[in-house]
C-alpha atoms as an extended CHARMM CRD file, in Angstrom:
* protein
*
        64  EXT
         1         1  MET       CA             10.2070000000      -13.6290000000      -10.2540000000  PROA      1               0.0000000000
         2         2  THR       CA              8.1200000000      -10.7830000000       -9.2530000000  PROA      2               0.0000000000
         3         3  LEU       CA              5.4350000000       -9.6870000000      -11.6140000000  PROA      3               0.0000000000
         4         4  PRO       CA              4.5540000000       -6.2610000000      -11.9360000000  PROA      4               0.0000000000
         5         5  THR       CA              1.2640000000       -5.0250000000      -10.1580000000  PROA      5               0.0000000000
         6         6  PRO       CA             -1.1710000000       -3.5460000000      -12.7310000000  PROA      6               0.0000000000
         7         7  THR       CA             -2.9500000000       -0.3830000000      -12.6680000000  PROA      7               0.0000000000
         8         8  LEU       CA             -6.7250000000       -0.9550000000      -12.8140000000  PROA      8               0.0000000000
         9         9  GLU       CA             -8.9410000000        1.9080000000      -14.1630000000  PROA      9               0.0000000000
        10        10  THR       CA            -12.4310000000        2.6090000000      -14.5480000000  PROA      10              0.0000000000
        11        11  GLU       CA            -14.5200000000        6.1710000000      -15.1020000000  PROA      11              0.0000000000
        12        12  ARG       CA            -14.6200000000        6.6370000000      -11.4540000000  PROA      12              0.0000000000
        13        13  LEU       CA            -12.0100000000        4.3830000000       -9.9940000000  PROA      13              0.0000000000
        14        14  ARG       CA             -7.9700000000        4.0020000000      -10.3240000000  PROA      14              0.0000000000
        15        15  LEU       CA             -6.3780000000        1.3220000000       -8.4790000000  PROA      15              0.0000000000
        16        16  ARG       CA             -2.3070000000        1.2520000000       -8.3360000000  PROA      16              0.0000000000
        17        17  PRO       CA              0.1050000000        0.0670000000       -6.1130000000  PROA      17              0.0000000000
        18        18  PHE       CA              1.1870000000        2.1600000000       -3.0550000000  PROA      18              0.0000000000
        19        19  VAL       CA              4.2060000000        4.5730000000       -3.4430000000  PROA      19              0.0000000000
        20        20  ASP       CA              5.8150000000        6.5640000000       -0.8940000000  PROA      20              0.0000000000
        21        21  THR       CA              4.0480000000        9.5520000000       -1.6970000000  PROA      21              0.0000000000
        22        22  ASP       CA              0.9150000000        8.1090000000       -0.5810000000  PROA      22              0.0000000000
        23        23  ALA       CA              2.0310000000        8.0240000000        3.0620000000  PROA      23              0.0000000000
        24        24  ASP       CA              0.2380000000       11.4480000000        4.3120000000  PROA      24              0.0000000000
        25        25  ALA       CA             -2.9930000000       10.2450000000        2.7170000000  PROA      25              0.0000000000
        26        26  LEU       CA             -2.7770000000        6.7700000000        4.1190000000  PROA      26              0.0000000000
        27        27  PHE       CA             -1.9580000000        8.2480000000        7.5710000000  PROA      27              0.0000000000
        28        28  GLU       CA             -4.8990000000       10.4530000000        7.5010000000  PROA      28              0.0000000000
        29        29  LEU       CA             -7.2460000000        7.8150000000        6.3740000000  PROA      29              0.0000000000
        30        30  GLN       CA             -6.1300000000        5.5830000000        8.9760000000  PROA      30              0.0000000000
        31        31  SER       CA             -6.3860000000        8.4300000000       11.5920000000  PROA      31              0.0000000000
        32        32  ASP       CA            -10.0780000000        8.6610000000       11.0440000000  PROA      32              0.0000000000
        33        33  ALA       CA            -12.1110000000        6.2310000000       13.4290000000  PROA      33              0.0000000000
        34        34  HSD       CA            -15.1740000000        6.2270000000       11.0850000000  PROA      34              0.0000000000
        35        35  VAL       CA            -12.9190000000        4.8660000000        8.2000000000  PROA      35              0.0000000000
        36        36  LEU       CA            -11.5900000000        2.4220000000       10.2900000000  PROA      36              0.0000000000
        37        37  LEU       CA            -14.8370000000        1.0960000000       11.1100000000  PROA      37              0.0000000000
        38        38  HSD       CA            -15.1270000000        0.1090000000        7.2050000000  PROA      38              0.0000000000
        39        39  TRP       CA            -11.0630000000       -0.8860000000        6.6650000000  PROA      39              0.0000000000
        40        40  ALA       CA            -11.0690000000       -4.7240000000        6.2840000000  PROA      40              0.0000000000
        41        41  TYR       CA             -7.4560000000       -5.2840000000        7.4420000000  PROA      41              0.0000000000
        42        42  ASP       CA             -4.8460000000       -4.2780000000        9.7920000000  PROA      42              0.0000000000
        43        43  THR       CA             -3.2820000000       -0.5060000000        9.5250000000  PROA      43              0.0000000000
        44        44  LEU       CA             -0.9120000000       -0.7130000000        6.9240000000  PROA      44              0.0000000000
        45        45  ASP       CA              2.7430000000       -0.5320000000        7.7350000000  PROA      45              0.0000000000
        46        46  LEU       CA              3.9420000000        2.1880000000        5.6290000000  PROA      46              0.0000000000
        47        47  ASN       CA              7.6860000000        1.0470000000        6.3780000000  PROA      47              0.0000000000
        48        48  ARG       CA              7.0870000000       -2.3410000000        5.0260000000  PROA      48              0.0000000000
        49        49  VAL       CA              5.5660000000       -0.7300000000        1.7940000000  PROA      49              0.0000000000
        50        50  ARG       CA              8.5620000000        1.4170000000        1.2500000000  PROA      50              0.0000000000
        51        51  THR       CA             11.1160000000       -1.6570000000        2.0850000000  PROA      51              0.0000000000
        52        52  GLU       CA              8.9520000000       -3.6730000000       -0.6170000000  PROA      52              0.0000000000
        53        53  ASN       CA              9.1520000000       -0.8900000000       -3.0060000000  PROA      53              0.0000000000
        54        54  ARG       CA             12.9130000000       -0.7080000000       -2.7630000000  PROA      54              0.0000000000
        55        55  CYS       CA             13.4590000000       -4.3660000000       -2.6260000000  PROA      55              0.0000000000
        56        56  PRO       CA             10.8620000000       -6.0080000000       -4.8850000000  PROA      56              0.0000000000
        57        57  GLN       CA             13.0580000000       -9.0960000000       -5.5520000000  PROA      57              0.0000000000
        58        58  PRO       CA             11.6660000000      -12.1590000000       -3.1110000000  PROA      58              0.0000000000
        59        59  GLY       CA             14.4430000000      -12.4500000000       -0.0120000000  PROA      59              0.0000000000
        60        60  LEU       CA             15.5850000000       -9.0910000000       -0.0280000000  PROA      60              0.0000000000
        61        61  GLY       CA             12.4050000000       -7.4610000000        1.6300000000  PROA      61              0.0000000000
        62        62  PRO       CA             11.0600000000       -8.1890000000        5.1230000000  PROA      62              0.0000000000
        63        63  GLY       CA             10.9220000000      -11.7870000000        6.4660000000  PROA      63              0.0000000000
        64        64  GLY       CA             13.5690000000      -12.7920000000        3.8750000000  PROA      64              0.0000000000
């Protein structure tokens, strides 16, 4: 069973799941060497995000 990812919101910040329309903005961020100095994770695999958004059930996304 997959639980929905909540959106968390404050006065200054909104955290929500990635969506396909975020691709250009994420690419721009990950193309900036200064930003990557502070990026705590490997660069985001946008194809994985797209696949997971289309196949949220366990066993249907990457890695089976």
